[in-house]
C-alpha positions in Angstrom: 0.0 0.0 0.0 1.2 3.5 -0.8 -0.5 6.5 0.7 -3.6 4.5 1.6 -4.1 3.2 -1.9 -3.4 -0.3 -3.2 -0.7 -0.3 -5.8 -0.1 -2.8 -8.6 3.4 -2.7 -9.9 2.3 -3.0 -13.6 -1.0 -1.3 -13.5 -0.3 1.5 -11.0 -2.9 2.6 -8.4 -5.8 0.2 -8.0 -9.2 1.8 -7.5 -12.1 -0.4 -6.5 -15.2 -0.2 -8.6 -17.4 0.8 -5.6 -15.1 3.7 -5.0 -15.8 5.1 -8.5 -19.6 4.7 -8.0 -19.6 5.8 -4.4 -21.2 2.5 -3.5 -24.0 2.7 -6.0 -25.0 -0.3 -8.1 -27.6 1.3 -10.3 -27.8 4.4 -12.4 -30.5 7.0 -11.8 -33.2 7.4 -14.4 -33.9 5.0 -17.2 -31.6 2.0 -17.1 -29.0 1.6 -19.8 -29.1 -1.6 -21.9 -25.9 -3.2 -23.3 -26.8 -2.0 -26.8 -28.1 1.4 -25.7 -26.1 4.0 -27.7 -24.7 7.0 -25.8 -22.9 10.0 -27.1 -21.1 12.9 -25.5 -23.0 16.2 -25.9 -19.9 18.4 -26.2 -21.0 20.5 -23.2 -17.9 22.0 -21.6 -16.7 19.8 -18.7 -14.7 20.9 -15.7 -13.1 19.2 -12.8 -14.4 15.7 -13.7 -12.7 12.5 -12.4 -10.6 10.7 -15.0 -13.2 7.9 -15.4 -15.8 10.4 -16.6 -13.4 12.0 -18.9 -12.4 8.7 -20.5 -16.1 7.9 -21.1 -16.7 11.3 -22.8 -13.6 11.0 -24.9 -14.6 7.5 -26.1 -18.0 8.5 -27.4 -18.0 11.6 -29.6 -20.4 9.7 -31.8 -23.1 7.2 -30.7 -21.6 4.1 -29.2 -23.3 1.1 -27.6 -22.7 0.7 -23.8 -21.0 -2.6 -24.3 -18.5 -1.2 -26.8 -17.9 1.8 -24.6 -17.1 -0.6 -21.7 -14.5 -2.3 -23.9 -12.9 1.0 -25.0 -12.7 2.4 -21.5 -11.8 -0.8 -19.7 -14.6 -0.2 -17.1 -16.9 -3.0 -15.9 -20.3 -2.7 -17.5 -22.1 -2.3 -14.1 -19.7 0.6 -13.1 -20.0 2.2 -16.5 -23.8 2.2 -16.3 -23.7 4.0 -12.9 -21.2 6.6 -14.3 -23.3 7.1 -17.4 -26.3 7.9 -15.2 -24.3 10.6 -13.6 -23.2 12.0 -16.9 -26.7 12.0 -18.3 -28.0 13.9 -15.2 -25.2 16.5 -15.8 -26.2 16.9 -19.4 -22.8 15.6 -20.6 -24.2 12.6 -22.6 -27.3 11.9 -24.5 -29.1 8.8 -25.7 -30.0 9.3 -29.4 -33.6 8.7 -30.5 -35.0 5.2 -30.6 -34.9 5.1 -34.5 -31.2 5.8 -34.4 -30.7 3.4 -31.5 -32.2 0.4 -33.3 -30.2 1.2 -36.4 -26.9 1.3 -34.4 -27.9 -1.8 -32.5 -28.6 -3.7 -35.7 -25.3 -2.6 -37.2 -23.3 -3.8 -34.2 -25.2 -7.1 -34.1 -24.5 -7.8 -37.8 -20.9 -6.8 -37.4 -20.5 -9.1 -34.4 -22.2 -11.9 -36.3 -19.9 -11.4 -39.3 -16.8 -11.4 -37.0 -18.0 -14.7 -35.4 -18.5 -16.3 -38.8 -15.1 -15.3 -40.0 -13.6 -16.8 -36.8 -15.0 -20.2 -37.7 
């Protein structure tokens, strides 16, 4: 331990997921699904923890929650809680349902194609 934080020689400081979410296990408002697309609004952001900044940097265009989890390295449960915070602050938006179904379909077909190629 260094300075009250656990330290992993290769990864650096280790932050427990419940620390990032302040012990919360659910996001406020409408729950996020794995294929729910989210997008940063571009509203100026100040004094945000690094987890929030990495989420906003990863989704300048609509991106499904599951893909966002992969890009940020955050657990899906933690990501959903943090996305709820960002939505409440007006820093992310969930595009309309028509766009959502189109994005979801595109990712589903892309994943299916990748799976077939792997065979």
